[in-house]
DRENDO-1510 file (C-alpha; in Angstrom, 1 decimal, always signed):
<recs>
REC; n; res; u; v; w
REC; 1; MET; -15.3; -3.0; -1.3 .
REC; 2; THR; -14.4; -5.7; -3.8 .
REC; 3; LEU; -15.8; -8.2; -6.4 .
REC; 4; ILE; -13.4; -10.7; -7.8 .
REC; 5; ILE; -14.8; -13.6; -9.9 .
REC; 6; CYS; -12.4; -16.4; -11.0 .
REC; 7; TYR; -13.1; -19.4; -13.2 .
REC; 8; TYR; -10.7; -22.3; -13.9 .
REC; 9; GLY; -11.2; -25.4; -16.1 .
REC; 10; ALA; -10.0; -27.5; -19.0 .
REC; 11; ASN; -10.5; -24.6; -21.3 .
REC; 12; GLY; -8.4; -22.1; -19.3 .
REC; 13; ALA; -8.8; -19.6; -16.5 .
REC; 14; VAL; -10.6; -16.2; -16.4 .
REC; 15; ILE; -10.5; -13.6; -13.6 .
REC; 16; GLY; -12.3; -10.3; -13.2 .
REC; 17; GLY; -12.0; -7.6; -10.6 .
REC; 18; ASP; -13.2; -4.1; -9.9 .
REC; 19; ARG; -10.9; -1.2; -8.8 .
REC; 20; ARG; -12.7; +0.5; -5.9 .
REC; 21; GLN; -11.3; +1.3; -2.5 .
REC; 22; ILE; -13.2; +3.1; +0.2 .
REC; 23; PHE; -11.5; +4.5; +3.3 .
REC; 24; PHE; -13.5; +5.4; +6.5 .
REC; 25; ARG; -12.5; +7.9; +9.1 .
REC; 26; GLY; -14.4; +8.6; +12.3 .
REC; 27; ASN; -15.9; +7.0; +15.4 .
REC; 28; GLU; -15.4; +3.3; +15.3 .
REC; 29; GLU; -19.0; +2.4; +16.4 .
REC; 30; LYS; -20.5; +4.7; +13.8 .
REC; 31; ARG; -18.1; +3.4; +11.2 .
REC; 32; GLU; -19.3; -0.2; +11.9 .
REC; 33; ILE; -22.9; +0.9; +11.5 .
REC; 34; LEU; -22.1; +2.4; +8.1 .
REC; 35; GLU; -20.1; -0.6; +6.9 .
REC; 36; LYS; -22.9; -3.0; +8.0 .
REC; 37; LYS; -25.4; -1.0; +6.0 .
REC; 38; LEU; -23.0; -0.9; +3.0 .
REC; 39; TYR; -22.1; -4.6; +2.9 .
REC; 40; SER; -25.6; -5.9; +3.5 .
REC; 41; GLY; -26.9; -4.1; +0.4 .
REC; 42; GLU; -29.1; -1.6; +2.3 .
REC; 43; ILE; -27.2; +1.3; +0.8 .
REC; 44; LYS; -28.1; +1.4; -2.9 .
REC; 45; SER; -26.0; +4.2; -4.4 .
REC; 46; GLU; -23.0; +6.4; -3.9 .
REC; 47; GLU; -25.2; +9.4; -3.2 .
REC; 48; GLU; -26.9; +7.4; -0.4 .
REC; 49; LEU; -23.5; +6.3; +0.9 .
REC; 50; TYR; -22.3; +9.9; +1.2 .
REC; 51; LYS; -25.6; +11.0; +2.8 .
REC; 52; ILE; -25.6; +8.3; +5.5 .
REC; 53; ALA; -21.9; +8.8; +6.1 .
REC; 54; GLU; -22.5; +12.5; +6.7 .
REC; 55; GLU; -25.4; +11.8; +9.1 .
REC; 56; LEU; -23.2; +9.4; +11.1 .
REC; 57; GLY; -20.3; +11.9; +11.1 .
REC; 58; ILE; -18.0; +9.5; +9.1 .
REC; 59; LYS; -15.5; +10.8; +6.5 .
REC; 60; ILE; -15.2; +8.6; +3.5 .
REC; 61; ILE; -12.7; +8.6; +0.6 .
REC; 62; VAL; -13.6; +6.7; -2.5 .
REC; 63; GLU; -10.9; +5.8; -5.0 .
REC; 64; ASP; -11.1; +3.8; -8.2 .
REC; 65; ASN; -7.5; +3.3; -9.0 .
REC; 66; ARG; -6.5; -0.1; -7.5 .
REC; 67; LYS; -6.2; -3.0; -10.0 .
REC; 68; LYS; -7.0; -6.1; -8.0 .
REC; 69; VAL; -6.3; -8.7; -10.7 .
REC; 70; TRP; -3.2; -9.4; -12.7 .
REC; 71; LYS; -1.4; -11.8; -14.9 .
REC; 72; VAL; +1.6; -13.5; -13.2 .
REC; 73; ASN; +2.7; -14.8; -16.7 .
REC; 74; ASP; +0.9; -16.0; -19.8 .
REC; 75; LYS; -0.4; -19.1; -18.0 .
REC; 76; VAL; -1.4; -17.8; -14.6 .
REC; 77; VAL; -3.9; -15.1; -13.5 .
REC; 78; ALA; -4.3; -13.8; -10.0 .
REC; 79; GLY; -6.5; -11.6; -7.8 .
REC; 80; GLU; -6.4; -10.2; -4.3 .
REC; 81; VAL; -8.7; -8.7; -1.7 .
REC; 82; ARG; -7.1; -7.1; +1.4 .
REC; 83; SER; -7.8; -5.4; +4.7 .
REC; 84; LEU; -5.0; -3.1; +5.9 .
REC; 85; GLY; -4.9; -2.0; +9.5 .
REC; 86; ILE; -2.7; -2.9; +12.4 .
REC; 87; ASP; -2.3; -6.2; +10.5 .
REC; 88; ALA; -2.3; -6.7; +6.8 .
REC; 89; LYS; -4.8; -9.4; +5.8 .
REC; 90; ARG; -4.9; -10.6; +2.3 .
REC; 91; ARG; -6.8; -13.3; +0.4 .
REC; 92; ARG; -5.4; -14.3; -3.0 .
REC; 93; VAL; -6.6; -16.6; -5.8 .
REC; 94; TYR; -4.2; -17.9; -8.4 .
REC; 95; ALA; -5.6; -19.9; -11.4 .
REC; 96; THR; -4.3; -21.7; -14.5 .
REC; 97; LYS; -5.9; -24.2; -16.8 .
REC; 98; LYS; -7.5; -26.9; -14.6 .
REC; 99; LYS; -6.0; -25.6; -11.4 .
REC; 100; CYS; -6.6; -23.0; -8.7 .
REC; 101; VAL; -5.3; -22.1; -5.2 .
REC; 102; ILE; -6.7; -19.8; -2.6 .
REC; 103; ILE; -4.2; -18.3; -0.2 .
REC; 104; ASP; -4.7; -16.4; +3.1 .
REC; 105; ILE; -1.8; -14.2; +4.1 .
REC; 106; LEU; -1.4; -12.4; +7.5 .
REC; 107; ASN; +1.3; -9.8; +7.3 .
REC; 108; ASP; +4.3; -11.8; +5.9 .
REC; 109; THR; +3.0; -15.3; +6.6 .
REC; 110; VAL; +0.9; -17.7; +4.6 .
REC; 111; ILE; -1.6; -19.0; +7.1 .
REC; 112; LYS; -3.9; -21.1; +4.8 .
REC; 113; GLU; -3.8; -22.7; +1.3 .
REC; 114; ILE; -6.6; -24.4; -0.5 .
REC; 115; PHE; -5.7; -26.2; -3.8 .
REC; 116; LYS; -8.4; -27.1; -6.3 .
REC; 117; GLU; -8.3; -29.1; -9.5 .
REC; 118; GLY; -10.7; -29.8; -12.4 .
REC; 119; PHE; -13.0; -26.8; -12.9 .
REC; 120; GLY; -14.8; -24.4; -10.6 .
REC; 121; LEU; -15.5; -20.8; -9.5 .
REC; 122; VAL; -14.1; -18.6; -6.8 .
REC; 123; VAL; -15.9; -15.4; -5.8 .
REC; 124; PHE; -14.5; -12.8; -3.4 .
REC; 125; GLY; -16.7; -9.9; -2.3 .
REC; 126; ASN; -18.8; -8.4; +0.4 .
REC; 127; LYS; -21.7; -10.4; +1.7 .
REC; 128; TYR; -24.4; -8.8; -0.5 .
REC; 129; LEU; -22.5; -9.1; -3.8 .
REC; 130; LYS; -21.0; -12.5; -3.1 .
REC; 131; GLU; -24.5; -13.9; -2.4 .
REC; 132; LYS; -26.0; -12.4; -5.5 .
REC; 133; VAL; -23.2; -13.5; -7.8 .
REC; 134; ASP; -23.0; -17.0; -6.3 .
REC; 135; GLU; -26.7; -17.5; -6.8 .
REC; 136; GLU; -26.7; -16.3; -10.4 .
REC; 137; LEU; -23.6; -18.2; -11.4 .
REC; 138; LYS; -24.9; -21.6; -10.3 .
REC; 139; ASN; -26.7; -22.3; -13.5 .
REC; 140; LYS; -24.5; -20.2; -15.9 .
REC; 141; ALA; -21.2; -21.8; -14.6 .
REC; 142; LYS; -22.4; -25.3; -15.6 .
REC; 143; LEU; -21.9; -24.2; -19.3 .
REC; 144; PHE; -18.4; -22.7; -18.8 .
REC; 145; PRO; -16.5; -25.9; -19.5 .
REC; 146; MET; -18.2; -26.0; -22.9 .
REC; 147; MET; -17.5; -22.3; -23.8 .
REC; 148; ASN; -14.4; -20.7; -25.2 .
REC; 149; ILE; -12.5; -18.3; -23.0 .
REC; 150; LYS; -13.8; -15.2; -24.7 .
REC; 151; GLU; -17.4; -16.3; -24.1 .
REC; 152; ILE; -16.6; -16.8; -20.4 .
REC; 153; GLU; -15.0; -13.4; -20.2 .
REC; 154; LYS; -18.2; -11.9; -21.6 .
REC; 155; VAL; -20.4; -13.7; -19.0 .
REC; 156; ILE; -18.2; -12.6; -16.1 .
REC; 157; SER; -18.1; -9.0; -17.5 .
REC; 158; GLU; -21.9; -8.9; -17.4 .
REC; 159; PHE; -21.8; -9.2; -13.6 .
REC; 160; PHE; -19.6; -6.2; -13.2 .
REC; 161; GLU; -21.9; -4.2; -15.6 .
REC; 162; LYS; -25.0; -5.4; -13.8 .
REC; 163; TYR; -23.9; -4.5; -10.3 .
REC; 164; ASN; -21.8; -1.4; -10.9 .
REC; 165; TRP; -24.7; +0.6; -9.4 .
REC; 166; HIS; -23.6; -0.8; -6.0 .
REC; 167; PRO; -21.4; +1.8; -4.1 .
REC; 168; THR; -18.7; -0.8; -3.3 .
REC; 169; LEU; -18.0; -1.3; -7.0 .
REC; 170; SER; -16.2; +0.9; -9.5 .
REC; 171; LYS; -17.6; +1.5; -13.0 .
REC; 172; GLU; -14.4; +0.2; -14.5 .
REC; 173; TYR; -13.1; -3.3; -14.1 .
REC; 174; ASP; -10.5; -5.7; -15.4 .
REC; 175; ILE; -11.0; -9.1; -17.1 .
REC; 176; LEU; -8.0; -11.3; -17.8 .
REC; 177; SER; -7.6; -14.8; -19.1 .
REC; 178; VAL; -5.2; -17.6; -20.0 .
REC; 179; ASP; -5.8; -20.8; -22.1 .
REC; 180; LYS; -2.6; -22.7; -21.2 .
REC; 181; GLU; -1.7; -24.8; -18.2 .
REC; 182; GLU; +1.2; -23.8; -16.0 .
REC; 183; LYS; +3.0; -27.1; -15.2 .
REC; 184; ASN; +5.1; -25.4; -12.6 .
REC; 185; PHE; +2.0; -23.8; -11.0 .
REC; 186; ASN; +3.0; -24.2; -7.3 .
REC; 187; ASN; +6.5; -22.7; -7.8 .
REC; 188; ILE; +5.1; -19.8; -9.9 .
REC; 189; VAL; +2.6; -19.0; -7.1 .
REC; 190; LYS; +5.3; -19.2; -4.4 .
REC; 191; GLU; +7.5; -16.8; -6.4 .
REC; 192; ASP; +4.7; -14.3; -6.8 .
REC; 193; ILE; +4.0; -14.5; -3.0 .
REC; 194; ASN; +7.7; -13.9; -2.3 .
REC; 195; LYS; +7.6; -10.8; -4.5 .
REC; 196; LEU; +4.9; -9.4; -2.2 .
REC; 197; PHE; +7.0; -10.2; +0.9 .
REC; 198; LYS; +10.0; -8.6; -0.7 .
REC; 199; TYR; +8.0; -5.5; -1.6 .
REC; 200; ARG; +6.6; -5.2; +2.0 .
REC; 201; GLU; +10.2; -5.5; +3.4 .
REC; 202; GLU; +11.4; -2.8; +1.0 .
REC; 203; LEU; +8.5; -0.6; +2.0 .
REC; 204; ARG; +9.2; -1.1; +5.7 .
REC; 205; GLN; +12.8; -0.1; +5.1 .
REC; 206; LYS; +11.7; +3.0; +3.2 .
REC; 207; LEU; +9.5; +4.0; +6.1 .
REC; 208; ILE; +12.3; +3.4; +8.6 .
REC; 209; ASP; +14.7; +5.5; +6.4 .
REC; 210; PHE; +12.1; +8.2; +6.1 .
REC; 211; GLY; +11.7; +8.3; +9.8 .
REC; 212; LYS; +15.4; +8.6; +10.3 .
REC; 213; VAL; +15.6; +11.5; +7.8 .
REC; 214; MET; +12.7; +13.3; +9.4 .
REC; 215; ASN; +14.4; +12.9; +12.8 .
REC; 216; ILE; +17.5; +14.7; +11.4 .
REC; 217; VAL; +15.4; +17.4; +9.8 .
REC; 218; ASN; +13.5; +18.1; +13.0 .
REC; 219; LYS; +16.8; +18.4; +14.9 .
REC; 220; ILE; +18.5; +20.9; +12.7 .
REC; 221; VAL; +19.5; +23.9; +14.8 .
REC; 222; LYS; +17.8; +27.2; +13.9 .
REC; 223; ASN; +19.0; +29.4; +16.8 .
REC; 224; GLY; +21.5; +29.2; +19.6 .
REC; 225; GLU; +25.2; +29.1; +20.6 .
REC; 226; ILE; +26.7; +25.9; +19.2 .
REC; 227; GLY; +30.5; +25.8; +19.8 .
REC; 228; ILE; +33.9; +27.5; +19.9 .
REC; 229; VAL; +36.8; +27.9; +17.5 .
REC; 230; LYS; +40.0; +26.0; +18.5 .
REC; 231; ASP; +43.0; +25.4; +16.3 .
REC; 232; GLY; +41.1; +26.9; +13.3 .
REC; 233; LYS; +38.2; +24.4; +13.6 .
REC; 234; LEU; +34.7; +24.5; +15.2 .
REC; 235; HIS; +34.4; +22.4; +18.3 .
REC; 236; LEU; +30.7; +21.8; +18.9 .
REC; 237; TYR; +29.3; +21.8; +22.4 .
REC; 238; ASP; +28.1; +18.5; +24.0 .
REC; 239; ASP; +24.4; +19.0; +23.0 .
REC; 240; PHE; +25.3; +19.4; +19.2 .
REC; 241; ILE; +26.5; +17.3; +16.4 .
REC; 242; ALA; +27.4; +17.9; +12.7 .
REC; 243; VAL; +26.2; +15.6; +9.9 .
REC; 244; ASP; +27.5; +15.5; +6.3 .
REC; 245; SER; +24.1; +14.9; +4.8 .
REC; 246; ILE; +20.4; +14.6; +5.5 .
REC; 247; SER; +20.1; +10.8; +4.9 .
REC; 248; PRO; +19.2; +7.7; +6.9 .
REC; 249; ASN; +22.8; +7.1; +8.0 .
REC; 250; PRO; +24.9; +10.2; +7.8 .
REC; 251; ASN; +28.4; +10.6; +9.2 .
REC; 252; LYS; +28.6; +12.5; +12.5 .
REC; 253; TYR; +31.2; +14.9; +13.7 .
REC; 254; LYS; +32.0; +16.9; +16.8 .
REC; 255; VAL; +34.9; +18.9; +15.2 .
REC; 256; ILE; +34.4; +20.4; +11.8 .
REC; 257; ASP; +36.0; +22.8; +9.3 .
REC; 258; ILE; +34.6; +26.3; +9.3 .
REC; 259; ILE; +35.0; +29.0; +6.6 .
REC; 260; GLY; +35.2; +32.7; +7.4 .
REC; 261; ASP; +37.1; +35.5; +9.2 .
REC; 262; ILE; +37.6; +33.5; +12.4 .
REC; 263; LYS; +40.2; +33.2; +15.2 .
REC; 264; ASP; +40.6; +30.9; +18.1 .
REC; 265; GLY; +38.3; +31.6; +21.0 .
REC; 266; ASP; +35.4; +32.9; +18.7 .
REC; 267; ILE; +32.0; +31.6; +19.9 .
REC; 268; ILE; +29.8; +30.5; +17.0 .
REC; 269; ILE; +26.1; +30.9; +17.0 .
REC; 270; ILE; +23.2; +30.3; +14.7 .
REC; 271; GLU; +20.5; +33.0; +14.2 .
REC; 272; ASN; +17.5; +32.1; +12.1 .
REC; 273; GLY; +19.5; +29.5; +10.3 .
REC; 274; ASP; +22.5; +31.7; +9.7 .
REC; 275; MET; +25.9; +30.9; +11.3 .
REC; 276; LYS; +27.7; +33.8; +12.8 .
REC; 277; ILE; +30.5; +34.8; +15.2 .
REC; 278; LYS; +28.9; +35.8; +18.5 .
REC; 279; ASN; +28.5; +39.6; +19.1 .
REC; 280; THR; +29.4; +40.4; +15.5 .
REC; 281; ASN; +27.6; +40.4; +12.2 .
REC; 282; LYS; +30.3; +38.3; +10.6 .
REC; 283; ARG; +28.9; +35.3; +8.9 .
REC; 284; VAL; +30.8; +32.0; +8.7 .
REC; 285; HIS; +30.1; +28.8; +6.7 .
REC; 286; THR; +30.5; +25.1; +6.9 .
REC; 287; ASN; +29.8; +22.2; +4.6 .
REC; 288; TYR; +28.1; +20.4; +7.4 .
REC; 289; ILE; +24.6; +20.5; +9.0 .
REC; 290; ILE; +24.4; +21.3; +12.7 .
REC; 291; CYS; +21.9; +19.4; +14.7 .
REC; 292; TYR; +20.9; +18.7; +18.2 .
REC; 293; LYS; +22.6; +15.5; +19.3 .
REC; 294; PHE; +20.7; +12.3; +18.4 .
</recs>
C-alpha cells in the first residue's frame, strides 16, 4: 500500500511518499485473492476495492494518516515501508547528497544493508506501481543530475499525482529534499535505526505494563467474604490480597488498616463493590484495593 521514490546525486537527495494504510480482516485465502488483485493493478479504484472486498467477505479499513518519509536532519532524508504481523518487517532508505543506503529490518535486527554512491533512484511499492514508475523514470532520471532540487521534487510529485487514482495510494503525499552531504552518514543512519529499536522497546514495556494493570483490574473483588478483623486491622483470607494502587507494580498486603465501627472478630464482606461488616448494613472503608490473589 505504498509508493516511495528516492533520488540521490551530486545535487542532493529527494524523497516522496504517500500516506495510505490498508488493513484486511477475514478469511486468509480470500484475503490473499483480494491482495493479489489489488497489487497487480486489476482493481482500478477505491469503489471497486470495497465492492470486491464485500463480495469476498473481507473487511477493509483504509487510513491516510501515516507519513512514510521524514527528514533525519537537514542533510539526510529517509523513508520506510513495513509489514506488521507476527514479525515486523521494514525496509528503509536513507539518502544524502551522493549517498544512499537501503536497510532491511526484521523486528529489532538489521538483516541486510545495501550502500550506494554517486547518483541513482530507489523505488518502493507494490508490483504494479513499482513497475510503472520504474519504467517511466528510466528516461526522466537521466536528467536529474542536471536539474536543481526543486525541479526534481516537481518530477517526483507528478508520479504521485498521476497514480493517485490507484486504491493503494492516498491523494496526499509528502516530498522532502536536502542539498548538503552528510559526512557522518553511516553514524547518523545508525542513530536513527537505534531510535526505532528504542521506541519498540518502550512500546513493548507499555504493553507489558498495560497487561499487568488490566490483570489487577480484572481481579478486583466485587462480592464475597474477604477477611476478619484482628487487633483492629483487617486480616485477608488466603485467596485475597490488597494493593495500594492500580499500577504495573503495586505494593501488596495481607493485613491492612480499616476505617469504621469495627471490633475484633467482625467478618468483612464486599457487596456490589461496597465493603461491609457481615450480617449488618455497617459500611467500612480502606485506602487499599482488594483483589483476588495474583
